[in-house]
N, C-alpha and C positions, 0 to 999 in steps of 0.2 A: 422845061424845068418844072413847070407846075404839074405836068403829068408824072414826072419822076417822083416828086414829093407825094403824089397821091398814091402810087402803088408801092413805094419803098417801105413804108411801115407795115403794110400787109404782107410783103415778102419776108420781112424780119420775123413777124409773128408766125408765119407758116413754117419757116426753117426751125424756129425754136420748138414748136410742137412736134415736128418730125423727129428732131434729135432726142426729145424727151421720151417718145414712144419707142425709139429704136434702141435705147440703152438697155443692157442686161445687168442684173445685180452683181456687184463686185465684192471685194473683201469687206468685211465688217469693220466698222470703226474701232479704234483701240479701246474705247470705253466699254464695248460689248464684252471683252474678256473679263472685266471686273464685275459684271452683273451675274447673278445666279442664273444658270441655264444658258448663258450666252445669248440672250434675246434682247434686242434693242426695244425699248419701250416705244410703242406707236408703230412698229414695223409689222409687216405681214409675213415675214420669213424668219426662219431659224438660222442662227449663225453659229459657227464653230467657236468654241472657247479657246482653242489653241492658237492664240495670236502671239507670235514670237516677240512682238515689240514690247509687250507688257508682261505676259505670264512667264514664269520660270520654265525652262525645258523640263519635260518629264524624264526623270532618271529611271533606268531599269532597276527592278527589285533584285536585291542580292539574296541568295539562298544561304542560310547559316550552315556552317559545316557541322555534320553530324558526329557527335563524340563517339569514340569507340567504347565497347563494353568494359566495365570495371571488373578486373580480375582480382579476386581476393586470394590472399595467401592461404592455401589449404594444405592440410596434412593428409597424405595418402593413407589408405587403409593399412598399408604395411608398416607405417611408422607408428611408434608408441609415444604418446605425450609424456613429458618429464613428470615423475612422481611428485606429489605435494609433500611439503615438510610435515612430519608427524606432529599431531597436536597432543594435548595432555592425555594421559592414561592410554596411549597407543591409538587414539582416534585420528582419522585424517585431519589435515589442517583446516579444511573447510567444513568440518562436521558441525552441526548445531550444538548449542550448549547442552541441551537435554537429550542428546543422542543416546540410544540404548547401549549400555556397556555390558558385555556378557560376563564380566568378572564378578562372581558372586560376592567378593569381599567389598565391593563398592556399591552394591545394589541394596537399596533400602530407603525408608522414608526420610532418613537423614543423610543418605549418600547422594551420588550424582543422579540417580535414577530411581525408579520404583515409585513410591508415593510422593516424592518430591519432584516438582516439575523442572526446577532450574538448577539443582545442585547447590552445594555450599557456597556461601558468599565470602569472598576474601581468600587469603592464602592458607588459612588454617581449616581444621575440621569443623563439623557441625556442633551445635549446642544441644545438650539433652537436659531434660527436667524429670525429677522424680519426687514423690512424696513417700513418707514412711511413718511407721509407728514402732517404737521399741519398748520392751518391758522386761524387767529382770530384778536381780537382787543387788543390794549395795551394802558395803561394809565400811564402817568408820574405823580408822586406824590412827594411832598417835598417842602421845603422852599427855595430851590436854585432858582436863577434867571432864569436858563434854564428851570426848571420844571414848574415855574409859567407862562411861555410864550409858552407852548405847548398845543395843542389840543389832543383829542383822536386820536390814530394812528392805524396802521395795522402792523401785524407781521406775519412771516412765518418761518417754520423750516422744514428741510428735513434731515433725519438721519437714522441710523441703530442701532439695539440693539442686544446684545447677552445675552441669558438667561441661567443661570446655575441652572438647576432644582435639587431639592432634590429627594430622592428615591421615596417618595410618590407622587410627581408630583403636590402637592397642593401649592407650593411656589417656587420661583426662585430668585436668585440674578441677577440683570440686569446691564449691562454695556452699556451706551448710548453715541454715538458719533454723532454730528450733526453740521449743518451749519444754522445759524439764521440770519434773516434780519428784521429790524424794521424801520418804517417811521412815523414821526409825523409832522403835519403842525403847524406853529406858529399862535398864536392868536393876536399878536401885542399889547399885554397888556402894555408893557413897552418899552421905548426907552433906549437902553443901549449904553455904550461907548466902541467902539472897536478901539484900537490904536488911541485914541483922536478923533475918528469920531463917530457921533451918528448914530446908526443903529437899526433896529428892526428884530426880528427873523422871517424868512420866513418858514424854514423847517429844520428838523433834520433827517439825514440818518445814519444808523449804520449797519455794517455787522461783524459777529463774528463766530468763531468756538468754540464748547463747548464739554465738557466731563463730564459725570455724572455717579453716582453709585446709584442704588436703589434696591428696593425689590418689587416683585409682588406676589399677593395672588390670587389663583383661587378658586372660590366659590362653583361650582357644580360638577366638575370632574377634574381629573389631566390635567394640561395645555398642556402636550406634546402628548395627544391623537389625533391621526389622524384616517383616515378610519371611521369617524363618522360624522353624520349630526346633532348632538345635539349641540345647542348653549351653550356657556359657558360665564361666566362673570368674569372680573378681576379688581382688585384694585391695584394701585401701588403708590409708593412714591419714590422720588429721590432727591439728592443734587448734586451740581456740580458747575463748573465755566466756564467762557468764556473769550476769549481774542479777541479783534477786533479793527477795525478802523472806524471812522465816520467823518462826516463833517456837519457843520451848514451853511446854506445859509442865508444871511442877505439882507434885503432891506435898501436902503438909502432914508430916507424921504425927504431930502433936495436936492436930485439929481434925476431928472427925468430919469427913466430907469436904475438907478444905481444898482449895484449888487456886493456883496462881499461874500467870502467863507473862512471858516477856517477849517483845518483838524487837527485831533489828534487821538491818540490811547486811548483805554479804557479797563477796566477790569470789569467783572461782577461775582457776586456770586448769585446762584439761588437755589430755592427749588420748587418742583412741586408735585401735586397730579393728578393722572390719573384714569379714569374709562373707561373700554373698554368692549364691547360685541364682542365675538369671534364667527364667523360663519364658521365651518369646511366645506371644499369643497372637501373632499377626501384626496388628497395628500398635500393640503395647506389650509390656514385659512385666511379668511377676518377679519380685525380688524377695528371696527368702535367705536369711543368714543370721549371723551372730556378731556381737561386738563386745570387746573388752576395753574398759576405760578407766583411767586413773586421773584424779584431780586433787587439787588442794584448795581448801576453803578458808578465807579470812573472815572472821566475824567477831562480834562482841555479844553474842546471844547469852553467854555467861561472861561477865566482865573479866577481861584480861586472861581468859583461859578457855577459849571456845574455838580456836582454829585447829583443823585436823585434815588428814588425808582421807580420801574416800576411793574405794575400788568397786567398780560395778561390772556386772556381766549380764548382758541382755540378748534376748532374741529379737529378730527384726522381720517385719513384713512390710512390703512396699510395692509401688507401681512406678515404672518409668514409661513416659509417653512422648 
């Protein structure tokens, strides 16, 4: 027994060492699959990360289906696209606002093309402006004492007009603002009493501002056409009123070198007819014509007997731009 106890521990140690050296590396522990690289810390060998006990199975990649080519609806060369609805003045529906219009009646600085980039604004025609000077003769008529003692006189007007054309350009409403002056000499036909003193009329002066509204008609082509050298003719009529001040100079027959003067305000209502020839000069237009005008003046330049009719005939020179 004592011999067995002596050699039995040695045999156990020998068998343990033999088993230890005889074993080969087996499967990696489950923890290895969770570590980066699948390497167990402290080991000398590399282990596979594909451990079914812990890691999910690797699924095969799926290839996405390739979409087919997109085929657009196309129009063959033999097919004709539907026409666009016509726009204003015969232009295509998609034409720009300032497209060139070959119709000469609409080409011009105030038309849809020419010097104007964008055409008229709104549904009506363009707006024109002109300035003028008029000069001529005037006659006082009536039964008043002042009218019977006046000779033929002179009158002058300077003013500006705004024209509101219709879409065709053959007519326009006109607003007229002006300053007027008239002068008549006395004829000495009557001796009148002025504040108990006998006097005779030497002259009558009057200055006023006026406002009128009228209508113009263009005979041969639209009135707003520029970029043209063809003359045009215009007829016009207007009505209006004036407000002003005047004075009468008197001679004193019984006082050598005597002189008297009387001031007062007056009002006028007038109506006129105008005929004008228009001569285009490219970007502006000469206006040459004549005017006949009739008006009635209310005043107290001579107390209670100074209102009368007045008829004037004037030549005119102006410019429209």
